[in-house]
C-alpha positions in Angstrom: -0.5 0.1 0.2 1.1 3.2 -0.6 2.6 5.9 2.6 -0.1 7.9 0.3 -3.0 5.6 1.4 -2.0 4.9 3.9 -1.9 8.5 5.6 -5.5 9.3 4.2 -7.0 6.2 6.0 -5.0 7.1 9.1 -6.7 10.0 8.5 -9.8 9.5 7.9 -10.0 7.2 11.0 -9.3 10.0 13.4 -11.9 12.4 11.4 -14.5 9.3 11.8 -13.3 9.5 15.6 -13.6 13.4 16.7 -14.2 12.8 20.8 -11.9 10.5 21.3 -8.9 12.7 18.8 -9.6 15.6 20.0 -9.6 14.2 23.9 -5.9 12.4 22.9 -4.8 16.2 21.5 -6.5 18.1 24.2 -4.9 16.5 27.1 -0.7 16.9 24.9 -1.5 19.8 23.9 -2.8 21.2 27.6 0.9 19.4 29.0 3.5 20.7 25.9 1.7 24.4 26.8 2.3 23.9 30.2 6.1 23.0 30.2 6.8 25.4 27.4 5.0 28.0 29.0 6.6 27.6 32.1 10.5 27.0 31.1 9.6 30.3 28.9 8.6 32.3 31.0 11.5 32.0 33.4 14.8 31.2 31.2 12.3 34.4 29.4 12.5 36.7 33.0 16.3 35.2 33.9 17.3 37.7 31.0 14.5 40.5 31.4 16.1 41.1 34.5 20.2 39.8 34.3 19.3 43.0 31.1 18.0 44.7 33.2 20.2 45.8 36.1 23.2 45.5 34.0 24.5 48.9 33.5 24.1 48.8 37.4 27.5 47.9 39.4 26.9 48.7 42.5 24.1 50.6 44.9 24.3 52.5 47.8 21.3 53.9 50.0 20.4 53.9 53.2 20.7 51.3 56.2 18.0 48.0 55.2 16.7 45.7 52.8 19.5 44.9 50.1 16.8 43.6 48.1 14.8 46.4 48.5 17.2 48.9 47.7 17.6 47.5 44.7 14.9 46.9 43.5 13.4 50.9 43.5 17.0 52.4 42.7 17.6 49.6 39.2 13.3 48.1 39.1 12.1 51.9 39.8 9.3 49.1 42.4 8.7 50.3 45.9 9.4 52.0 48.6 13.1 53.8 49.0 14.3 52.5 52.1 15.8 56.0 53.4 17.7 58.9 52.4 21.3 59.4 52.0 22.9 63.6 53.0 24.8 64.3 50.6 27.9 64.5 52.2 27.3 60.6 51.7 27.5 61.5 47.3 30.4 64.1 48.3 32.9 61.6 49.6 32.1 58.9 47.4 32.9 61.2 44.3 36.4 62.4 46.0 37.5 58.6 46.9 40.1 56.8 45.0 38.7 53.0 44.4 34.8 55.1 43.0 35.6 56.0 38.9 32.7 58.4 39.4 29.2 58.1 41.2 26.1 59.2 40.1 23.2 60.5 42.4 19.5 59.7 42.1 16.7 60.8 44.2 13.2 59.5 44.3 9.9 60.4 45.5 7.6 62.2 42.7 6.2 60.5 39.6 4.1 62.4 36.3 1.4 60.6 35.0 2.7 56.9 36.8 5.6 57.8 35.4 8.8 58.4 38.4 10.5 61.4 38.9 14.2 60.1 39.0 16.5 63.3 40.1 20.3 62.9 39.6 22.9 64.7 37.3 24.8 64.7 33.8 26.9 62.0 35.3 24.0 60.1 34.8 25.0 59.4 31.0 28.2 58.6 31.7 27.3 54.6 32.8 27.4 52.2 30.2 26.6 48.7 29.1 28.6 45.2 29.6 29.8 46.0 26.0 31.0 49.0 27.4 28.2 51.1 25.3 26.7 54.4 26.9 23.5 52.6 28.6 21.5 56.3 27.6 21.4 57.9 24.5 19.3 60.8 23.2 16.5 59.8 20.4 16.3 64.3 19.6 16.6 67.0 21.9 18.8 67.8 24.6 19.8 66.4 28.2 18.5 69.0 30.7 20.7 71.8 31.8 18.2 74.9 33.3 16.4 74.5 35.9 13.0 72.4 35.7 14.2 70.5 32.5 13.1 67.6 31.9 14.3 64.3 29.4 11.8 61.8 28.4 12.3 58.4 28.8 11.2 56.0 26.2 8.6 54.2 27.6 7.2 57.5 29.5 7.4 59.9 26.5 5.4 57.0 24.2 2.2 56.5 27.1 1.8 60.4 27.8 1.9 61.5 24.4 4.7 64.4 25.2 7.3 65.7 23.0 10.7 68.3 22.7 9.2 71.6 24.7 5.7 70.2 26.0 5.2 71.6 29.4 4.6 69.4 32.7 3.6 69.8 36.1 5.0 66.6 38.9 3.3 65.4 41.6 4.2 64.2 44.9 4.0 60.4 44.7 3.7 57.7 42.3 0.0 58.7 43.6 -2.8 61.0 44.8 -3.3 65.1 43.8 -1.5 66.8 45.6 0.5 68.6 42.5 4.3 70.7 42.6 4.2 73.7 41.3 6.5 74.3 39.5 6.4 73.3 35.0 8.8 71.1 33.6 9.0 71.7 30.2 10.7 68.9 27.5 13.5 69.0 26.0 14.8 66.0 25.2 13.2 62.5 25.0 15.9 59.5 25.5 16.1 56.1 23.0 15.6 53.0 25.0 17.4 51.4 26.5 15.2 47.8 27.1 14.7 49.0 30.7 12.9 50.5 33.6 14.5 53.5 33.0 12.2 53.5 29.9 9.8 55.1 32.5 11.8 57.2 34.3 11.6 61.2 33.1 15.2 62.3 35.2 15.0 66.0 35.9 18.4 68.2 37.8 19.0 67.0 41.4 18.9 70.0 42.7 15.2 70.8 41.1 13.5 67.6 43.3 15.6 69.9 46.2 14.1 73.0 44.4 10.1 71.5 44.3 10.9 70.2 48.7 12.0 73.0 50.0 8.9 74.9 48.8 7.8 76.2 52.8 9.9 75.5 54.9 12.1 78.5 53.9 14.9 76.9 51.8 12.0 77.7 48.4 14.5 80.2 45.4 17.3 79.6 47.0 20.3 78.6 44.6 20.1 74.7 44.5 21.0 74.5 47.7 21.9 70.9 49.0 20.0 67.7 50.3 19.2 64.7 51.1 19.8 61.7 47.3 17.8 58.6 47.9 20.5 56.4 45.8 24.0 56.0 44.7 25.1 54.6 41.5 28.6 53.9 41.8 31.2 52.6 38.9 34.1 51.7 40.6 37.8 51.7 39.2 38.5 47.6 40.1 37.4 44.9 41.2 39.5 45.3 43.7 38.1 48.6 44.5 34.8 47.1 44.4 35.0 45.3 47.0 37.3 47.1 48.9 33.8 49.3 49.2 32.1 46.5 49.8 34.1 46.2 53.2 34.3 49.6 54.5 29.9 49.9 53.8 30.6 46.5 56.3 31.4 48.9 59.0 29.0 51.8 58.1 26.3 52.5 61.1 23.6 54.9 57.6 24.6 53.3 54.6 25.0 50.1 53.3 26.4 48.9 49.4 25.3 46.4 46.7 25.5 44.6 44.3 22.5 44.4 42.2 23.4 41.2 40.3 24.8 39.2 43.4 20.9 40.2 45.2 19.0 39.8 42.1 20.8 35.9 41.4 20.1 35.2 45.1 16.7 36.7 44.5 16.6 33.4 41.5 18.1 30.6 44.1 15.4 31.3 46.7 12.4 31.3 44.2 14.1 28.5 41.6 13.1 25.9 44.7 9.8 27.1 43.4 10.4 26.3 39.2 11.9 23.5 39.9 8.7 22.1 41.5 6.2 24.0 39.3 9.1 21.8 36.8 8.4 18.5 37.8 4.8 19.1 38.0 4.5 20.3 34.4 6.4 16.8 33.1 4.2 14.9 35.2 2.1 16.1 33.3 3.6 15.5 30.7 4.3 11.5 31.1 0.5 11.1 32.3 -0.4 12.3 28.6 2.4 10.2 26.9 0.6 7.3 29.7 -2.7 8.0 28.3 -2.1 8.4 24.5 -0.1 5.5 24.0 -3.4 4.1 26.4 -6.3 5.5 24.4 -3.9 4.4 21.1 -3.8 0.5 22.2 -7.3 0.7 22.7 -8.2 2.2 19.5 -6.5 -0.2 17.8 -8.4 -2.9 19.7 -11.3 -1.5 19.1 -11.1 -1.8 15.0 -9.1 -5.9 15.7 -13.2 -6.3 12.9 -12.6 -3.6 10.7 -8.2 -4.6 10.3 -9.2 -8.6 10.5 -11.5 -7.2 6.5 -8.7 -5.2 5.6 -6.7 -8.6 5.7 -9.4 -10.3 4.5 -9.2 -8.3 1.2 -5.2 -8.6 1.0 -3.8 -5.6 3.1 -1.2 -7.1 4.4 -0.1 -7.1 8.5 2.8 -4.8 7.8 0.1 -2.2 6.2 -2.2 -3.0 8.9 0.7 -1.7 11.1 2.0 1.3 9.8 -1.7 3.2 9.4 -1.8 2.3 12.6 1.1 3.7 13.9 0.9 6.8 11.2 -3.0 7.5 12.9 -0.9 7.8 17.0 2.1 9.6 15.6 -0.1 12.2 13.6 -2.6 12.7 17.1 0.6 13.7 19.2 2.1 15.8 16.0 -1.3 17.7 16.0 -1.3 17.7 19.9 2.7 18.7 20.4 2.3 21.6 17.8 -1.1 22.9 19.5 1.2 22.7 23.0 4.3 24.8 21.5 1.6 28.3 19.4 -0.1 28.1 22.5 2.9 27.9 25.2 4.8 30.6 23.3 1.7 32.1 23.3 0.7 32.1 26.7 4.3 33.4 27.9 4.0 36.3 25.0 1.7 37.5 27.1 3.5 37.0 30.4 6.4 39.0 29.0 3.7 42.0 27.0 2.7 42.5 30.8 5.4 42.4 32.5 6.7 45.1 29.9 3.5 47.3 30.7 3.6 47.4 34.5 7.9 47.3 35.0 9.0 48.1 31.4 11.5 45.4 31.9 11.8 43.6 28.5 11.6 39.4 28.7 11.8 37.1 26.2 12.6 33.7 25.5 14.2 32.6 21.8 14.2 29.0 20.4 16.4 26.8 22.4 17.8 23.0 22.7 15.6 21.8 25.7 12.5 23.5 23.5 13.4 20.8 21.2 14.7 18.8 22.7 10.7 18.0 24.8 8.4 17.9 22.3 11.4 16.0 19.8 11.2 13.8 23.3 7.2 12.6 23.8 7.2 12.5 19.6 9.6 9.5 19.6 8.4 7.9 22.9 4.8 8.5 21.8 5.5 7.2 18.0 7.4 3.8 19.6 4.5 3.0 22.2 2.3 3.3 18.9 4.1 1.2 17.4 3.5 -1.1 20.4 -0.2 -0.6 20.0 -0.8 -1.3 16.8 1.6 -4.5 16.7 -0.2 -5.5 19.3 -4.0 -4.9 17.4 -3.1 -6.2 14.6 -2.0 -9.1 16.8 -5.4 -9.5 17.9 -7.1 -8.3 14.1 -5.1 -12.0 12.8 -6.4 -13.8 16.8 -10.0 -12.3 15.4 -9.6 -13.5 11.3 
């Protein structure tokens, strides 16, 4: 019997039993989709966080939780740990172990986007490959009072362009509006991280806004507090020497953002491994269910197979048709599961990007290919065994 004829007969067998076929395909698709979605989300989230934290070598902040410090400073989430005095920044800038330091001040917002008070030294920060972390897509950086540079997401979501004006709010939500108008002088290029949501302003503007009402308003940029300090050490030795110094500090702490994120992943990794074990167990149960369904299907067609044998169809052709039927069901279920799992991961990544500007993606890896290939290979072998058993039953019936 020709292969095309065998494939046609196998596909007709699948179509003639739609409920059974749908059940087998749905179980396989669910298990494969669950595995693919879990693995893709875990890998994509890890890569997105690593990409976001890459430009930040050291972060100095007030005493407290290092996780909260990194979440607030690097990911612009959660509340600040506390404030440091300007002299702490000045001492770090003059330290021989420090290449340069960048002060940051948080606390205000515009249309849900965090205001980041800083200096022009923020443009000195580089990625791991040495390229500038922040570039301008248009306009210029702030120079005068109450000038702002919008991150890529802040610009697109607010609809503001160069020359537009806005006012900030105290805190992330509420209606406590500050009195000064900021003028947009630049739009930053996309950095593919949380700072795409940021609005960069001069740190003196933050002090001026919050000095209103306490007798300091209008004074020439008297130094205030800073929320955190980004530190670029002159060497690895200098970095760890600084870390040792801050272990003895009573007012501040130093965190390595990459190490903090890795510790966080190690803590949640147990849950990820548990979910992976569960998803693999579901896949194994789905494969077992599929093999049982194929066996029952072959047994139920023993009379039909006996009739085909009586009409001159060889035993090997019957085994091939039955095997091909099982492989078709397996392939359809695996393909559907792969698509569904990838779609779920994509939706999760889009939601994460919209909420935190953490850009996650899970490119196709060897592990993603290994799972469907292993399932298809195991299922094909099981289908061959079920087909051979069904052929023996047909021979006995004949």
